N, C-alpha and C positions, 0 to 999 in steps of 0.2 A: 759465104765468104764476105759478101757485102755487109751483112749484119755484123760480122766480126769487125770489119773496118769501122763501121759506125760506132761500135762500142768503144773504140779507142780513138775516135776522132777528137781533135783538140777543140773544135768549135763549141760543142756543148759545155766543155769545161771552162772555156773562156767566157761564155755567156754567164755561167753560174758564178764565176769569179767576179765578173762585172756587176752582177746583181748583188753579190755579197758586199762589194765595195760601196755600192749605192746605198744599201741599208746602213752600213757603218757611217757613211757621210751624213745620212739623214739623222741618225742618232746623235752624232757630234753637233750638228746644226740646231736640232730642235728639241732634244731631250735633256732637260735641265739636270735631272738626276744622273744621267750618263756623263754629262760634262763634269759634274762634281766627282764622279768615280774616276774619270780620266785624270783629274788633278791628283786624286788619291794614289792612283797607280804610278804617276810620274814621281811624286814625292816618295812613295814607298819604294819604287825601284832604285832611286838614288840612295835612300836610306839602307836598303838591303845591301848595296855594295859598300857602303861606309861602315855598317855595323857588323858585318861578318865577312870572313875571307874564305869560307867553306862553300864550294860551289853548290852542293846539294841543299844547304840551308838557304842560299840565295834563290835557288830554283823554287823551293817550297814557299818562301816569302813572296816572291813575285807571282808565282802560280796561284797562290791563294787570292791575290788581288785580281788576277786575270779572271778567276772564277766569278768574282763579284761583277765584273763587266759583262760576262756571258749571261749571268742570271738577270742582270739589269736589262739586257737586250731582250731576253725572253719575256720579262715582265712588261716591257714597252710594247712588244708585239701583242701580248694578251690584251693590254689596255686599248690598243688600236683596234683590234677586232671587236671588243666589247663596245667601243664608241661607234664603230661602223654599224653595228646592229641597230642602235637607236639611242637617243638621249634620255628616254624616259627611265625613271627609277625602277629597278627590277632587282629582287633579292639575288637572283643567280648572277647578274652582272656585278653586283657588289661582292658577292662571294668570290667570283673569278678574280676581280681586282685585288681583293684582300689576300687571297691565296698567293697571287703573284708578288704582292708586297711582302708577305711573310717569307717567301723564298729569298727575296733580296736581303731581308733582315737576317735570316739564318746564314746566308753566305757571308755577310759582314761579320757576324758573331764568330763563325768558323775561321775566317781570316784573322780576326783579332786573337782568337785562342792559339792559332798556329804561331803568330808573331810572339805572343807571350811565352809559349813553350820554348821556342827557339832562342829568344833573346834574354829570357830571365833565368 
């Protein structure tokens, strides 16, 4: 019974939420690409409401931009881990960073395609 109570205890959820907010705050403060993506999401969110009055279209437009933010956070996490391992040049480190960057690029291209399909 005690294990069941611990499973639904709000304290671990609150700690996890606090950690998530801390990570988000760090990204906003220190990650230039994430800051640029935030601007893109704000402008895009306003544009989505101005350019269409269909809720599902707005959700797709804004959701595609949110995915860019998510991928950018994952890319920043990969870069932080690689940098933590060491500053020396290593082909695997370059590969990890390049793959993370490619994921960001694909998320941006996907968002652009969604915007073109919906708005054109």
